[in-house]
N, CA, C and O atoms as a GROMACS GRO file, in nm:
protein
  476
    1GLU      N    1  -9.597   3.453  13.203
    1GLU     CA    2  -9.529   3.390  13.314
    1GLU      C    3  -9.405   3.318  13.262
    1GLU      O    4  -9.412   3.247  13.162
    2VAL      N    5  -9.294   3.337  13.329
    2VAL     CA    6  -9.168   3.276  13.288
    2VAL      C    7  -9.152   3.142  13.357
    2VAL      O    8  -9.167   3.132  13.479
    3THR      N    9  -9.123   3.038  13.280
    3THR     CA   10  -9.098   2.906  13.334
    3THR      C   11  -8.950   2.890  13.358
    3THR      O   12  -8.870   2.915  13.267
    4PRO      N   13  -8.908   2.849  13.481
    4PRO     CA   14  -8.766   2.833  13.506
    4PRO      C   15  -8.706   2.723  13.418
    4PRO      O   16  -8.772   2.624  13.387
    5ALA      N   17  -8.581   2.742  13.379
    5ALA     CA   18  -8.513   2.643  13.295
    5ALA      C   19  -8.488   2.516  13.375
    5ALA      O   20  -8.465   2.521  13.496
    6ALA      N   21  -8.492   2.404  13.307
    6ALA     CA   22  -8.463   2.276  13.372
    6ALA      C   23  -8.315   2.274  13.410
    6ALA      O   24  -8.231   2.328  13.338
    7PRO      N   25  -8.283   2.210  13.524
    7PRO     CA   26  -8.142   2.201  13.563
    7PRO      C   27  -8.059   2.133  13.454
    7PRO      O   28  -8.106   2.042  13.385
    8VAL      N   29  -7.937   2.178  13.440
    8VAL     CA   30  -7.846   2.121  13.341
    8VAL      C   31  -7.805   1.982  13.387
    8VAL      O   32  -7.768   1.962  13.503
    9LEU      N   33  -7.810   1.887  13.296
    9LEU     CA   34  -7.766   1.752  13.327
    9LEU      C   35  -7.637   1.725  13.251
    9LEU      O   36  -7.626   1.755  13.132
   10SER      N   37  -7.541   1.669  13.320
   10SER     CA   38  -7.414   1.635  13.256
   10SER      C   39  -7.379   1.492  13.293
   10SER      O   40  -7.446   1.431  13.376
   11VAL      N   41  -7.276   1.439  13.232
   11VAL     CA   42  -7.233   1.302  13.261
   11VAL      C   43  -7.207   1.290  13.411
   11VAL      O   44  -7.136   1.370  13.470
   12GLY      N   45  -7.266   1.188  13.471
   12GLY     CA   46  -7.252   1.164  13.614
   12GLY      C   47  -7.365   1.221  13.697
   12GLY      O   48  -7.375   1.189  13.816
   13SER      N   49  -7.452   1.305  13.638
   13SER     CA   50  -7.563   1.363  13.714
   13SER      C   51  -7.657   1.254  13.763
   13SER      O   52  -7.696   1.165  13.686
   14GLU      N   53  -7.694   1.261  13.891
   14GLU     CA   54  -7.795   1.171  13.947
   14GLU      C   55  -7.930   1.231  13.911
   14GLU      O   56  -7.949   1.352  13.918
   15CYS      N   57  -8.024   1.146  13.873
   15CYS     CA   58  -8.155   1.194  13.830
   15CYS      C   59  -8.258   1.085  13.850
   15CYS      O   60  -8.228   0.978  13.903
   16ILE      N   61  -8.378   1.112  13.806
   16ILE     CA   62  -8.486   1.014  13.804
   16ILE      C   63  -8.538   1.016  13.660
   16ILE      O   64  -8.577   1.121  13.609
   17ALA      N   65  -8.539   0.900  13.596
   17ALA     CA   66  -8.577   0.894  13.455
   17ALA      C   67  -8.691   0.794  13.436
   17ALA      O   68  -8.704   0.697  13.510
   18CYS      N   69  -8.772   0.821  13.334
   18CYS     CA   70  -8.884   0.735  13.301
   18CYS      C   71  -8.840   0.635  13.194
   18CYS      O   72  -8.798   0.674  13.085
   19TRP      N   73  -8.851   0.507  13.226
   19TRP     CA   74  -8.812   0.401  13.131
   19TRP      C   75  -8.926   0.378  13.034
   19TRP      O   76  -9.039   0.356  13.076
   20SER      N   77  -8.897   0.382  12.905
   20SER     CA   78  -9.001   0.375  12.803
   20SER      C   79  -9.072   0.240  12.798
   20SER      O   80  -9.187   0.234  12.753
   21GLU      N   81  -9.009   0.134  12.842
   21GLU     CA   82  -9.071   0.001  12.832
   21GLU      C   83  -9.188  -0.020  12.927
   21GLU      O   84  -9.279  -0.097  12.897
   22ASP      N   85  -9.186   0.049  13.043
   22ASP     CA   86  -9.298   0.031  13.136
   22ASP      C   87  -9.354   0.164  13.188
   22ASP      O   88  -9.447   0.164  13.269
   23SER      N   89  -9.298   0.276  13.142
   23SER     CA   90  -9.341   0.411  13.182
   23SER      C   91  -9.330   0.435  13.332
   23SER      O   92  -9.405   0.516  13.388
   24VAL      N   93  -9.238   0.366  13.397
   24VAL     CA   94  -9.214   0.383  13.540
   24VAL      C   95  -9.090   0.470  13.558
   24VAL      O   96  -8.994   0.460  13.482
   25TRP      N   97  -9.093   0.558  13.661
   25TRP     CA   98  -8.981   0.646  13.693
   25TRP      C   99  -8.886   0.575  13.788
   25TRP      O  100  -8.929   0.522  13.891
   26TYR      N  101  -8.756   0.574  13.754
   26TYR     CA  102  -8.654   0.505  13.832
   26TYR      C  103  -8.537   0.599  13.861
   26TYR      O  104  -8.514   0.696  13.788
   27ASN      N  105  -8.463   0.570  13.969
   27ASN     CA  106  -8.338   0.640  13.995
   27ASN      C  107  -8.242   0.610  13.880
   27ASN      O  108  -8.236   0.497  13.831
   28ALA      N  109  -8.168   0.711  13.838
   28ALA     CA  110  -8.079   0.693  13.723
   28ALA      C  111  -7.956   0.784  13.736
   28ALA      O  112  -7.949   0.872  13.822
   29ARG      N  113  -7.861   0.759  13.647
   29ARG     CA  114  -7.740   0.841  13.636
   29ARG      C  115  -7.713   0.865  13.487
   29ARG      O  116  -7.724   0.773  13.406
   30VAL      N  117  -7.678   0.988  13.452
   30VAL     CA  118  -7.650   1.022  13.313
   30VAL      C  119  -7.512   0.968  13.275
   30VAL      O  120  -7.412   0.998  13.340
   31ASP      N  121  -7.508   0.887  13.168
   31ASP     CA  122  -7.382   0.830  13.120
   31ASP      C  123  -7.329   0.905  13.000
   31ASP      O  124  -7.207   0.913  12.979
   32CYS      N  125  -7.419   0.961  12.919
   32CYS     CA  126  -7.379   1.029  12.796
   32CYS      C  127  -7.487   1.130  12.759
   32CYS      O  128  -7.606   1.102  12.771
   33VAL      N  129  -7.443   1.246  12.713
   33VAL     CA  130  -7.536   1.349  12.669
   33VAL      C  131  -7.530   1.355  12.517
   33VAL      O  132  -7.426   1.383  12.458
   34GLY      N  133  -7.645   1.327  12.453
   34GLY     CA  134  -7.651   1.328  12.307
   34GLY      C  135  -7.686   1.466  12.253
   34GLY      O  136  -7.741   1.549  12.325
   35GLU      N  137  -7.653   1.489  12.127
   35GLU     CA  138  -7.680   1.619  12.065
   35GLU      C  139  -7.827   1.638  12.030
   35GLU      O  140  -7.872   1.752  12.016
   36GLY      N  141  -7.900   1.531  12.016
   36GLY     CA  142  -8.040   1.540  11.976
   36GLY      C  143  -8.138   1.551  12.092
   36GLY      O  144  -8.257   1.526  12.074
   37GLY      N  145  -8.091   1.589  12.210
   37GLY     CA  146  -8.180   1.603  12.324
   37GLY      C  147  -8.206   1.473  12.397
   37GLY      O  148  -8.296   1.466  12.481
   38GLU      N  149  -8.129   1.371  12.367
   38GLU     CA  150  -8.143   1.245  12.437
   38GLU      C  151  -8.024   1.223  12.530
   38GLU      O  152  -7.914   1.271  12.505
   39TYR      N  153  -8.049   1.149  12.636
   39TYR     CA  154  -7.948   1.118  12.735
   39TYR      C  155  -7.939   0.967  12.751
   39TYR      O  156  -8.042   0.900  12.764
   40GLN      N  157  -7.819   0.913  12.750
   40GLN     CA  158  -7.798   0.772  12.783
   40GLN      C  159  -7.790   0.766  12.935
   40GLN      O  160  -7.704   0.830  12.995
   41VAL      N  161  -7.880   0.690  12.998
   41VAL     CA  162  -7.881   0.679  13.144
   41VAL      C  163  -7.869   0.533  13.184
   41VAL      O  164  -7.906   0.442  13.110
   42THR      N  165  -7.817   0.514  13.306
   42THR     CA  166  -7.819   0.383  13.369
   42THR      C  167  -7.917   0.393  13.485
   42THR      O  168  -7.909   0.484  13.567
   43PHE      N  169  -8.010   0.299  13.490
   43PHE     CA  170  -8.105   0.294  13.601
   43PHE      C  171  -8.031   0.226  13.716
   43PHE      O  172  -8.012   0.104  13.717
   44THR      N  173  -7.992   0.307  13.813
   44THR     CA  174  -7.894   0.265  13.913
   44THR      C  175  -7.940   0.154  14.006
   44THR      O  176  -7.856   0.081  14.059
   45ASP      N  177  -8.068   0.140  14.028
   45ASP     CA  178  -8.114   0.033  14.117
   45ASP      C  179  -8.123  -0.102  14.047
   45ASP      O  180  -8.134  -0.205  14.113
   46TYR      N  181  -8.119  -0.102  13.913
   46TYR     CA  182  -8.137  -0.226  13.838
   46TYR      C  183  -8.026  -0.254  13.738
   46TYR      O  184  -8.009  -0.369  13.696
   47GLY      N  185  -7.949  -0.153  13.697
   47GLY     CA  186  -7.835  -0.174  13.610
   47GLY      C  187  -7.862  -0.167  13.461
   47GLY      O  188  -7.768  -0.173  13.383
   48ASN      N  189  -7.987  -0.156  13.419
   48ASN     CA  190  -8.015  -0.146  13.275
   48ASN      C  191  -7.995  -0.002  13.227
   48ASN      O  192  -7.995   0.091  13.307
   49THR      N  193  -7.979   0.014  13.098
   49THR     CA  194  -7.954   0.146  13.038
   49THR      C  195  -8.059   0.174  12.931
   49THR      O  196  -8.123   0.083  12.879
   50ALA      N  197  -8.074   0.303  12.899
   50ALA     CA  198  -8.169   0.344  12.796
   50ALA      C  199  -8.137   0.484  12.749
   50ALA      O  200  -8.070   0.560  12.818
   51LEU      N  201  -8.186   0.517  12.629
   51LEU     CA  202  -8.185   0.654  12.579
   51LEU      C  203  -8.315   0.720  12.623
   51LEU      O  204  -8.423   0.666  12.599
   52VAL      N  205  -8.304   0.836  12.687
   52VAL     CA  206  -8.422   0.903  12.742
   52VAL      C  207  -8.418   1.049  12.700
   52VAL      O  208  -8.311   1.112  12.703
   53THR      N  209  -8.532   1.105  12.660
   53THR     CA  210  -8.538   1.248  12.625
   53THR      C  211  -8.540   1.330  12.753
   53THR      O  212  -8.576   1.280  12.860
   54ARG      N  213  -8.501   1.457  12.743
   54ARG     CA  214  -8.493   1.546  12.860
   54ARG      C  215  -8.628   1.561  12.928
   54ARG      O  216  -8.633   1.579  13.050
   55GLU      N  217  -8.737   1.553  12.854
   55GLU     CA  218  -8.869   1.566  12.911
   55GLU      C  219  -8.903   1.450  13.004
   55GLU      O  220  -8.994   1.462  13.086
   56ARG      N  221  -8.831   1.340  12.994
   56ARG     CA  222  -8.856   1.221  13.075
   56ARG      C  223  -8.751   1.203  13.184
   56ARG      O  224  -8.732   1.093  13.235
   57ILE      N  225  -8.683   1.315  13.220
   57ILE     CA  226  -8.582   1.314  13.326
   57ILE      C  227  -8.611   1.429  13.421
   57ILE      O  228  -8.637   1.541  13.378
   58VAL      N  229  -8.606   1.400  13.552
   58VAL     CA  230  -8.619   1.504  13.654
   58VAL      C  231  -8.505   1.487  13.754
   58VAL      O  232  -8.442   1.382  13.761
   59THR      N  233  -8.480   1.592  13.830
   59THR     CA  234  -8.374   1.583  13.930
   59THR      C  235  -8.429   1.562  14.071
   59THR      O  236  -8.354   1.526  14.162
   60ASN      N  237  -8.559   1.582  14.090
   60ASN     CA  238  -8.625   1.560  14.220
   60ASN      C  239  -8.756   1.487  14.197
   60ASN      O  240  -8.826   1.513  14.099
   61ALA      N  241  -8.790   1.397  14.287
   61ALA     CA  242  -8.915   1.321  14.274
   61ALA      C  243  -9.037   1.413  14.269
   61ALA      O  244  -9.136   1.380  14.205
   62GLU      N  245  -9.028   1.527  14.336
   62GLU     CA  246  -9.140   1.621  14.337
   62GLU      C  247  -9.168   1.678  14.198
   62GLU      O  248  -9.276   1.734  14.176
   63ASP      N  249  -9.074   1.666  14.106
   63ASP     CA  250  -9.092   1.719  13.972
   63ASP      C  251  -9.156   1.620  13.875
   63ASP      O  252  -9.183   1.654  13.760
   64ILE      N  253  -9.180   1.498  13.920
   64ILE     CA  254  -9.249   1.400  13.836
   64ILE      C  255  -9.393   1.447  13.820
   64ILE      O  256  -9.457   1.481  13.920
   65PRO      N  257  -9.445   1.450  13.698
   65PRO     CA  258  -9.582   1.498  13.677
   65PRO      C  259  -9.683   1.426  13.767
   65PRO      O  260  -9.677   1.304  13.782
   66ALA      N  261  -9.773   1.501  13.827
   66ALA     CA  262  -9.871   1.447  13.922
   66ALA      C  263  -9.952   1.333  13.862
   66ALA      O  264  -9.986   1.238  13.932
   67GLU      N  265  -9.984   1.342  13.734
   67GLU     CA  266 -10.065   1.238  13.672
   67GLU      C  267  -9.988   1.106  13.657
   67GLU      O  268 -10.047   1.004  13.621
   68GLN      N  269  -9.857   1.108  13.685
   68GLN     CA  270  -9.775   0.986  13.677
   68GLN      C  271  -9.728   0.939  13.815
   68GLN      O  272  -9.639   0.855  13.825
   69ALA      N  273  -9.788   0.992  13.920
   69ALA     CA  274  -9.746   0.961  14.057
   69ALA      C  275  -9.756   0.812  14.091
   69ALA      O  276  -9.681   0.763  14.175
   70GLU      N  277  -9.846   0.742  14.028
   70GLU     CA  278  -9.860   0.598  14.053
   70GLU      C  279  -9.756   0.517  13.978
   70GLU      O  280  -9.747   0.395  13.997
   71MET      N  281  -9.678   0.582  13.892
   71MET     CA  282  -9.581   0.512  13.809
   71MET      C  283  -9.437   0.542  13.855
   71MET      O  284  -9.348   0.562  13.772
   72ILE      N  285  -9.416   0.544  13.985
   72ILE     CA  286  -9.284   0.573  14.040
   72ILE      C  287  -9.235   0.448  14.112
   72ILE      O  288  -9.306   0.393  14.195
   73ASP      N  289  -9.114   0.404  14.080
   73ASP     CA  290  -9.056   0.286  14.143
   73ASP      C  291  -9.046   0.304  14.293
   73ASP      O  292  -9.026   0.416  14.340
   74GLU      N  293  -9.059   0.197  14.368
   74GLU     CA  294  -9.056   0.205  14.515
   74GLU      C  295  -8.925   0.262  14.568
   74GLU      O  296  -8.926   0.324  14.675
   75CYS      N  297  -8.815   0.245  14.498
   75CYS     CA  298  -8.688   0.302  14.544
   75CYS      C  299  -8.690   0.455  14.536
   75CYS      O  300  -8.627   0.521  14.618
   76VAL      N  301  -8.760   0.511  14.440
   76VAL     CA  302  -8.771   0.656  14.426
   76VAL      C  303  -8.864   0.712  14.531
   76VAL      O  304  -8.840   0.822  14.581
   77LYS      N  305  -8.970   0.641  14.567
   77LYS     CA  306  -9.068   0.691  14.663
   77LYS      C  307  -9.010   0.710  14.803
   77LYS      O  308  -9.066   0.786  14.882
   78MET      N  309  -8.901   0.643  14.833
   78MET     CA  310  -8.846   0.653  14.967
   78MET      C  311  -8.797   0.794  14.995
   78MET      O  312  -8.741   0.861  14.908
   79THR      N  313  -8.820   0.838  15.117
   79THR     CA  314  -8.771   0.967  15.163
   79THR      C  315  -8.688   0.945  15.288
   79THR      O  316  -8.693   0.838  15.348
   80THR      N  317  -8.612   1.043  15.326
   80THR     CA  318  -8.530   1.031  15.445
   80THR      C  319  -8.617   1.042  15.569
   80THR      O  320  -8.685   1.143  15.589
   81VAL      N  321  -8.615   0.940  15.649
   81VAL     CA  322  -8.690   0.938  15.774
   81VAL      C  323  -8.598   0.884  15.882
   81VAL      O  324  -8.546   0.773  15.870
   82VAL      N  325  -8.577   0.961  15.986
   82VAL     CA  326  -8.496   0.914  16.097
   82VAL      C  327  -8.580   0.925  16.222
   82VAL      O  328  -8.622   1.035  16.260
   83THR      N  329  -8.604   0.813  16.286
   83THR     CA  330  -8.680   0.814  16.411
   83THR      C  331  -8.606   0.727  16.512
   83THR      O  332  -8.542   0.629  16.475
   84GLU      N  333  -8.616   0.763  16.636
   84GLU     CA  334  -8.559   0.682  16.742
   84GLU      C  335  -8.672   0.646  16.836
   84GLU      O  336  -8.753   0.731  16.874
   85SER      N  337  -8.677   0.519  16.874
   85SER     CA  338  -8.777   0.475  16.968
   85SER      C  339  -8.716   0.367  17.056
   85SER      O  340  -8.627   0.294  17.011
   86PRO      N  341  -8.762   0.356  17.178
   86PRO     CA  342  -8.708   0.250  17.264
   86PRO      C  343  -8.733   0.114  17.204
   86PRO      O  344  -8.842   0.087  17.152
   87SER      N  345  -8.635   0.028  17.210
   87SER     CA  346  -8.648  -0.106  17.157
   87SER      C  347  -8.682  -0.202  17.270
   87SER      O  348  -8.626  -0.190  17.379
   88PRO      N  349  -8.771  -0.297  17.247
   88PRO     CA  350  -8.800  -0.394  17.350
   88PRO      C  351  -8.683  -0.491  17.370
   88PRO      O  352  -8.681  -0.566  17.467
   89ASN      N  353  -8.588  -0.490  17.280
   89ASN     CA  354  -8.474  -0.580  17.287
   89ASN      C  355  -8.358  -0.509  17.356
   89ASN      O  356  -8.304  -0.413  17.301
   90PRO      N  357  -8.318  -0.553  17.476
   90PRO     CA  358  -8.212  -0.483  17.549
   90PRO      C  359  -8.077  -0.488  17.479
   90PRO      O  360  -7.991  -0.404  17.505
   91VAL      N  361  -8.057  -0.585  17.390
   91VAL     CA  362  -7.931  -0.593  17.316
   91VAL      C  363  -7.921  -0.480  17.215
   91VAL      O  364  -7.812  -0.426  17.191
   92LEU      N  365  -8.035  -0.443  17.154
   92LEU     CA  366  -8.034  -0.341  17.050
   92LEU      C  367  -8.035  -0.200  17.106
   92LEU      O  368  -7.991  -0.106  17.039
   93GLY      N  369  -8.085  -0.182  17.227
   93GLY     CA  370  -8.097  -0.045  17.280
   93GLY      C  371  -8.198   0.032  17.199
   93GLY      O  372  -8.306  -0.020  17.170
   94ASN      N  373  -8.166   0.154  17.160
   94ASN     CA  374  -8.256   0.232  17.076
   94ASN      C  375  -8.234   0.198  16.930
   94ASN      O  376  -8.121   0.197  16.882
   95GLU      N  377  -8.342   0.171  16.860
   95GLU     CA  378  -8.334   0.146  16.716
   95GLU      C  379  -8.339   0.279  16.643
   95GLU      O  380  -8.405   0.372  16.688
   96VAL      N  381  -8.272   0.287  16.532
   96VAL     CA  382  -8.283   0.401  16.444
   96VAL      C  383  -8.326   0.347  16.309
   96VAL      O  384  -8.257   0.264  16.250
   97GLN      N  385  -8.441   0.392  16.262
   97GLN     CA  386  -8.492   0.348  16.133
   97GLN      C  387  -8.457   0.454  16.030
   97GLN      O  388  -8.493   0.571  16.046
   98VAL      N  389  -8.388   0.414  15.925
   98VAL     CA  390  -8.346   0.509  15.823
   98VAL      C  391  -8.378   0.451  15.686
   98VAL      O  392  -8.343   0.337  15.656
   99THR      N  393  -8.445   0.530  15.604
   99THR     CA  394  -8.459   0.499  15.463
   99THR      C  395  -8.410   0.620  15.387
   99THR      O  396  -8.432   0.733  15.430
  100ALA      N  397  -8.343   0.598  15.276
  100ALA     CA  398  -8.283   0.710  15.205
  100ALA      C  399  -8.300   0.695  15.056
  100ALA      O  400  -8.300   0.584  15.003
  101ASN      N  401  -8.314   0.805  14.990
  101ASN     CA  402  -8.322   0.810  14.844
  101ASN      C  403  -8.195   0.878  14.794
  101ASN      O  404  -8.178   0.997  14.815
  102PRO      N  405  -8.106   0.803  14.728
  102PRO     CA  406  -7.980   0.862  14.683
  102PRO      C  407  -7.996   0.979  14.588
  102PRO      O  408  -7.906   1.062  14.576
  103ALA      N  409  -8.109   0.988  14.520
  103ALA     CA  410  -8.128   1.098  14.426
  103ALA      C  411  -8.152   1.231  14.497
  103ALA      O  412  -8.137   1.336  14.434
  104THR      N  413  -8.188   1.229  14.623
  104THR     CA  414  -8.219   1.354  14.692
  104THR      C  415  -8.125   1.384  14.808
  104THR      O  416  -8.137   1.490  14.871
  105ILE      N  417  -8.033   1.294  14.838
  105ILE     CA  418  -7.942   1.316  14.951
  105ILE      C  419  -7.804   1.352  14.899
  105ILE      O  420  -7.747   1.280  14.817
  106LYS      N  421  -7.752   1.463  14.946
  106LYS     CA  422  -7.620   1.509  14.901
  106LYS      C  423  -7.507   1.443  14.979
  106LYS      O  424  -7.404   1.410  14.922
  107SER      N  425  -7.525   1.423  15.109
  107SER     CA  426  -7.425   1.356  15.189
  107SER      C  427  -7.494   1.278  15.300
  107SER      O  428  -7.609   1.305  15.333
  108SER      N  429  -7.424   1.182  15.356
  108SER     CA  430  -7.483   1.098  15.458
  108SER      C  431  -7.382   1.071  15.567
  108SER      O  432  -7.262   1.058  15.539
  109PRO      N  433  -7.428   1.063  15.692
  109PRO     CA  434  -7.336   1.027  15.799
  109PRO      C  435  -7.302   0.878  15.797
  109PRO      O  436  -7.214   0.834  15.870
  110TRP      N  437  -7.373   0.799  15.715
  110TRP     CA  438  -7.350   0.655  15.706
  110TRP      C  439  -7.238   0.626  15.608
  110TRP      O  440  -7.223   0.695  15.508
  111SER      N  441  -7.161   0.523  15.638
  111SER     CA  442  -7.052   0.478  15.551
  111SER      C  443  -7.067   0.329  15.528
  111SER      O  444  -7.134   0.260  15.604
  112ALA      N  445  -7.004   0.281  15.423
  112ALA     CA  446  -7.003   0.138  15.396
  112ALA      C  447  -6.947   0.067  15.517
  112ALA      O  448  -6.844   0.106  15.571
  113GLY      N  449  -7.014  -0.038  15.559
  113GLY     CA  450  -6.968  -0.116  15.673
  113GLY      C  451  -7.028  -0.075  15.805
  113GLY      O  452  -7.011  -0.146  15.905
  114ASP      N  453  -7.100   0.039  15.810
  114ASP     CA  454  -7.166   0.079  15.934
  114ASP      C  455  -7.270  -0.025  15.973
  114ASP      O  456  -7.338  -0.080  15.887
  115ILE      N  457  -7.282  -0.051  16.101
  115ILE     CA  458  -7.379  -0.147  16.151
  115ILE      C  459  -7.508  -0.072  16.182
  115ILE      O  460  -7.507   0.032  16.247
  116CYS      N  461  -7.619  -0.127  16.134
  116CYS     CA  462  -7.748  -0.064  16.161
  116CYS      C  463  -7.853  -0.173  16.171
  116CYS      O  464  -7.828  -0.289  16.135
  117VAL      N  465  -7.968  -0.136  16.219
  117VAL     CA  466  -8.081  -0.228  16.227
  117VAL      C  467  -8.188  -0.175  16.134
  117VAL      O  468  -8.230  -0.060  16.146
  118ALA      N  469  -8.232  -0.259  16.042
  118ALA     CA  470  -8.335  -0.217  15.946
  118ALA      C  471  -8.446  -0.319  15.947
  118ALA      O  472  -8.425  -0.437  15.975
  119CYS      N  473  -8.565  -0.272  15.916
  119CYS     CA  474  -8.676  -0.368  15.908
  119CYS      C  475  -8.737  -0.364  15.770
  119CYS      O  476  -8.832  -0.437  15.743
   0.00000   0.00000   0.00000
């Protein structure tokens, strides 16, 4: 059986990486690609950086090993959910609840400064 090759990661690639200090998977961005199979990443939700091997980097949350599913940061667990429901508040009208994971969304209709209601 042929195993598909892992996606190529380059500087600027958005990914999910496992931080060695707590073995938790976090949203990250590749800052530097090393020759020895290591990648310098910035954990984008927290700002810290680390050297991570390719085996500890995935491009989709679904690719995190099942046995490590409990070790995923809450920011990574979020998925895109858009629901509309009548609001009891006449000022708000219909609420739209949106949660998004930047590692899995290619584009968004939302822009900086957009007004929204979140809970």
